C-alpha positions as CSV (number, residue, x, y, z in Angstrom):
1,X,0.0,0.0,0.0
2,X,2.8,2.4,0.8
3,X,4.1,2.0,-2.8
4,X,1.3,4.4,-3.8
5,X,3.1,7.1,-1.8
6,X,6.8,6.0,-2.0
7,X,8.2,4.9,-5.4
8,X,11.2,3.0,-3.9
9,X,12.3,1.6,-0.6
10,X,15.0,3.4,1.5
11,X,18.4,1.8,1.5
12,X,19.1,-0.6,4.4
13,X,20.2,1.2,7.5
14,X,19.1,4.7,6.2
15,X,15.9,4.8,8.3
16,X,16.0,3.7,11.9
17,X,13.6,0.9,13.1
18,X,10.9,1.7,15.7
19,X,13.2,0.1,18.3
20,X,16.1,2.2,17.3
21,X,14.3,5.5,16.8
22,X,11.8,5.0,19.6
23,X,8.0,5.0,19.4
24,X,6.0,6.9,22.0
25,X,4.1,4.2,23.9
26,X,0.5,5.3,23.2
27,X,1.1,6.3,19.6
28,X,-0.1,3.0,18.1
29,X,-3.3,3.3,20.2
30,X,-4.0,6.8,19.0
31,X,-3.4,5.9,15.4
32,X,-5.5,2.7,15.8
33,X,-8.4,4.6,17.2
34,X,-8.3,7.1,14.2
35,X,-8.2,4.1,11.8
36,X,-11.2,2.5,13.6
37,X,-13.2,5.7,13.3
38,X,-12.4,6.0,9.6
39,X,-13.6,2.4,9.1
40,X,-16.9,3.0,10.9
41,X,-17.5,6.2,8.9
42,X,-16.9,4.3,5.6
43,X,-19.1,1.4,6.6
44,X,-21.9,3.7,7.6
45,X,-21.4,6.2,4.8
46,X,-21.3,9.1,7.3
47,X,-19.0,12.0,7.9
48,X,-16.0,13.2,5.9
49,X,-13.5,10.4,5.3
50,X,-9.8,10.7,4.7
51,X,-10.1,9.4,1.2
52,X,-7.7,11.6,-0.9
53,X,-6.1,13.0,2.1
54,X,-3.1,11.9,4.3
55,X,-3.2,12.8,8.0
56,X,0.1,13.3,9.7
57,X,0.3,13.2,13.5
58,X,3.2,14.6,15.5
59,X,2.7,13.0,19.0
60,X,5.6,15.0,20.5
61,X,3.9,18.3,19.6
62,X,0.3,16.9,19.7
63,X,-0.4,18.4,16.2
64,X,-2.1,17.0,13.2
65,X,-1.4,18.0,9.6
66,X,-3.3,17.1,6.5
67,X,-2.0,16.7,2.9
68,X,-4.3,16.4,-0.1
69,X,-3.3,13.5,-2.4
70,X,-3.9,13.2,-6.1
71,X,-4.8,9.8,-7.5
72,X,-2.1,7.9,-9.5
73,X,-4.2,6.1,-12.2
74,X,-1.3,3.8,-13.0
75,X,-0.9,2.5,-9.4
76,X,-2.4,-1.0,-9.0
77,X,-3.4,-0.6,-5.3
78,X,-5.3,2.6,-6.2
79,X,-7.4,0.5,-8.6
80,X,-8.0,-2.1,-5.9
81,X,-9.1,0.6,-3.4
82,X,-11.4,2.2,-6.0
83,X,-13.0,-1.2,-6.7
84,X,-13.4,-2.0,-3.0
85,X,-15.0,1.4,-2.3
86,X,-17.5,1.3,-5.2
């Protein structure tokens, strides 16, 4: 799925692992709750979903940022998502 956003993988050792870089303990829970809410909204067809947007969360500053994404029609996973959502 990340291949939609990143064209190639980083070289080995260039990006630290979660264990090396550290992950704030509650961060997976916060992101998991956001993902669960998005799932419920999509199932119920209610609210504004994050389709076409990427939400970034900085836990150290407790700030959210949002980026708008354009569809890449040549990406295979974008086709799968489009078929799933229709």
